[in-house]
N, C-alpha and C positions, 0 to 999 in steps of 0.2 A: 504493500500500500504506500502511496505517496502522501506524506504528511505535510500539509501546506495551510498556512493561515489559521492554525488552531483546529484543523479538521483532517481526517484521513479520507483519501479518495482511491477508489479502484481505477483501473485503466478506463473502463467504460464510463464511469462517473465523470472523470475529469475531462474526457474528450467530448462530453456534452457541452462543455463551456468554452472550448477553444477549437479553432480550425487547425491550428498548428501548435504543438506542444512547445515549440521554440518561444512562444509568448511567455512561457514560464521558466523553462530550463533549456539550455542550448550550449553548443560548442561553436565558436566562430574562429575562422582562420584569416589572419591578415599579416601584412608586412610593415615593419617600421621604416620610415623614409627620411628621418631628419638627422643630419650630421653623422657622427661616428656610430650611430645605431642603425644606419641605413643597411638594408638587406636582411636584418634579423627577422625571421618568420616567427609568429606567435600564435598559439592556440589559447583563446580566452574561454573559460568555462564559467557559466552561471548555473547554479544548482536550484535557484528559485527560493532558497531559504534566506537569501541575503548574502550568501557566500559567493564571492567572485575571485577567480585566480587566473593568472596568466602564465603559460608554459612557454619558455623560450626554445622553440624548435631549433633555432640557429645557434644556441649556446648550451649544448649538452642536455636539452630537455629539463633544465633547471626551472624552478618556479620563482618568478619575480614578484610583481605586485599582488598582494592579497588583501581583500577587505571583507568585512562582515557588517551588513546593514550600514554601509558607509564609513565604518570605523577601520582605519588601516591597521593591519596586524603585523605586517613584515617591516623590516628595516630596509630603507633604500639609501645607498651610499651616494656620495657626491659625484661619483663617476657616471652615474646613470647606466643605462644598458649600452654596452660597447660590442660592436660586431666582432666576429671571430678573427677576422683578418688583422686586427690590431693587437693580437696576443703578443706579449713580451715574456718569453719563457725564462729569461736570465734573472737571477737574483730575486729581488722583490717586485719585478715588473708585472707579475700576476695581479698585483693590487691596482694597477692602472685600469683594469677592467672588472674589478670586484664590485659588481652591482649590489651585492647583498641579496635582497629578496628573501622570500621564505626559505628557499633552498639553493645553495651552491654546492655542487658535488666536488669533492677533492679526491684526486687519484688519477688513474687506477693503479699505476705501477710505482708511483711515489707521491707523497703528500707531506705536509708539515714544512718545517724551516728549510731554506736553501742549504745545500751541503755538497761536499764532494764524496761520492760513494764509489770507491775503487777508481776507475778512470773516467767516471761520469760526473760532470758538474750539473747538479740538479737545482732548479729554481723552486720557488714557493708553490706548494699545493697541487702540482701536477697539471696535466693537459686536458682532462676530460671535460671540464666546464666550458672549454673553448672549441669543442668539436661539434659541428652541426649534425643534426639527426638525418638519417636516411630512411628509406622505406616507411615514411610516416603514415600512420593510419589514424583517422579520426572518425568517430561515429557516436550516435546516440540511439538507443533502441529500448524497447520494452522487454523485460524479463518477467513474464506474468504481470503482476500489478506494480512492479518496480520499474522505474525508468532510469537507465544507466547511461552515463556519459564517459567516453573512453578516448584517450589519446595515447598512441603507442609509436615507438620508433627505435632506431638502433644507431649507436655511435661505435666507431672502431678506432682504437689507439694503436698505431702500427708504424713500423718502419722496416726497410730492407736491412737484414742482418741484425734485427732487434725484435722487440716485443710485437705481438699480434694478439690483442685482447679486445673483446667486444663487450659493450653494455647494451642490453635490451631492456628498455624501460617502458612500463605501462603505468599511467596515472589515470585513476578513475574516481568517479563520485556518483552519487545517486540524487535524483531530484528530490527536493524537500529536506535534504540533510545538510548539516554544517560541518562536514568532514570530507577528507580525501584520502585516497589510498595510493601508495607507491609500491610497485612490485618490480624489482630489478633482478636481472640475471647477468652476472659477470662470467665470461667464458674465455679461457685461454685457447686460442685458435691454432696454436703452434704445437710442435712436437718437442718443445723445450720447456723446462720449468721456468717460471717467471715470478718476480716479486709482485706482491699484491697489497696495496694500501688503499683504504677508502675511508673518507670522513663525510658524513652527512651534515654539512654546515648549515644549520637551521637558524635563521637570524630574526630576532624579535625586537621591535622598536616601540617608540612612543605611539599611542598612550598606554599600551599594555605594560611597557617598562616605564616606571615612574617612581617617585618617592613612595616607599611603603610596599611596592610590589615584592612578591616572594617567589622563590623557586621551590616547588614541591617535588622531591626526588627521594626514592628509597636508597639513600647513600649509606653504605657500610663503612667507607673510608674515603677521606678527602685528602688528596695529595697535591700540594701546591707545586706549580711548575718551577718556580724560582723564588728568590728572596722577596721580590716585589709581591708575589701572590701570598707568600707566607705572612706578610703584614696584615692582610685582610682575611685570613683563613677563618676566623670565628664568625665572620659576616658573609660567608660565601653565598648564602641563600637569601639575602635581603639587598635592596638597591636604594641608591641615593638619587637626588636630583643631579643634573649635569654638573661636573666639577672641572674647573680650569686646570690644565696640565695633568689630568688624570693619566696614570700609566696602566695599561691593560693588565688584567690578572687572569691567569689560566689555571683551572683546577681539573685534575684527573679524579674521577669518581669510580670506585668499585661499587657496583649497584646490585641490589637484590631483585631478581625477577619474581613475578607472581607464580602461582602454581602451574600456569600454562606456559611458563618460560618467557613471558613478556615483561618488558620494563615499561613502567608508566611514569611519565614526567610532565609537569605542567609549570608554566609561568603565569601567575595570576595577579591581577590588580583588583583587590576587593573593594577599593575605594572609588573605582570608576563608576560614574552614574550613567548607566545606559538607559536613558529615558526616565519617565516619572515613576513607573511602578516596578522597576527592577534596578539592581545595582550590582556592579562587579562584572569583570570580564577576564577571560584567560584563554590560553591556547595550550593544548596538550599534545604530546607525542607518545605513541605506543609502538614498540618495536620488539622483535624477537632478539634475545640476547645471544642467540646462536650466531657466531661469526662476528658479532659486534660487542666485544668484551669490555670495551672502554666507553664511558660517557665523559665527554669533555665539556667543560663550562668555560665560555669566553665572556668575561665580565669587563665591559668597556663603558665607563660612566663619563666619558669626556664630553666637553662642550663641542657640539657639532658632529661628534661621532659617539652616539649614545645608543648602545645596542647590547643585547645579551645573546650569545650563541649557545644553542642547545645542540650538542654534536655527538650522536652515536657514531662509534668508530671501531676499526679493528687495529688501531695503532695510536700512539701518542703523537705530539706535534714537533718533536725535536729533529725530525728529518730522517731519511732512510738510512743514512750511515749510522745514526745513533740507534735506531731500531735494530739494525743488524748486529752492532757491537754489544748491545744489551740483551740479545736473544729473543726479541719480541717480533721480529720481522716475519710476516706471513707470506706464503707462496701459493701459486696455482700450479698444479702438476699439468703435464701435457693433456690438453683437451678437457681439463677439469672445469666445472662450473660451480658457482656459488650463488645462492639466492638470498635476497634481502627484502624484507617487507616492513613497511612503516605505515602507520595511520596518524594523520594530523587533523585535529578538530578544534572546535570552539567550545569554551565553557562560557555560557551567556548569562549566568546569574550567580548570586551568592550561594544558592542551594546547590548548584552544580559544582561550584568551587569546594564547598564543604564536603560533598560526596567524594570528590577526588582526593581531598586531604585524608578522609577516612580510608580510602583505598590504599594510599601510600602508608598510612599508619599501620593498617592491618598487615601489609606485606612486611614491614619492619618488625612488627611484633612477632610474626612467625619465625623470624630469624633468631630470636632470643632463646 
């Protein structure tokens, strides 16, 4: 059933009211044309619940702008959307096109800080977010009384005498719902073992991030990345107003999954007044801990760069050489594939925030 405007509708019922379901929920395909964003293709999804999100087909099928009932959920950086041909792989050049958005994917064979790994000089966070999708498929269709919206495509990171790895990504949602689903398949297409690093860099900004916002996470251990993060360790889960000259803080969390093997994390602002009769807003991420053993928190409270990163990952962010030397580096065997599934959704009231807090508390209680 499609839940809309406080009522549930069957397929037959809702089609009595509209000639085209696109009046309520749809996928639209368009191309950006202005400045250095020119040529980036986008799939824009409206679920009908108030959730709208944009998938950058020309940039790794990452998710850029997201809003719910007109409220922006994602952080947008000062670079804006930058077309793939402007990629600067050396050093920190990746940041010149780091649009932020709800999701920027880091990987697939290296991620984290620039480093020298053997005879390879590796820049920041890898190539996958700058690779345009091929064989793109977009559709919306009925599954019984549910209406599904789907965007699917494939990116390949490859070179002669080097890696040959693909990412097949499907992003889907249902009419009437305020959540989306990401299903990724990463596959080594070669007969050689290759390094595999992946970080789901989920970026949340104002007004979800504000003074008094909190991070709800079943964290068993908080590991500061460096001395700067150590200074704020006891306040890892609370956030301040924008601070002049704030230095980013990064925390590695060992997290407790629920009984189904899923990690549940949310960033919530209970003080946000979402209309006269409701209060509070948040965004949650649910993902399988299998293959994504680390949760990374990026806390950046700076003036003009005010963002919190929620980052399920199979690595830390010190770079591939450090992952290798400290024994954490993951690999894909010849023709091996790994699947990753994430759900991202909106918490639209104090009641939903409180229910999520109870879920996290219950998971932590089970670990005692």
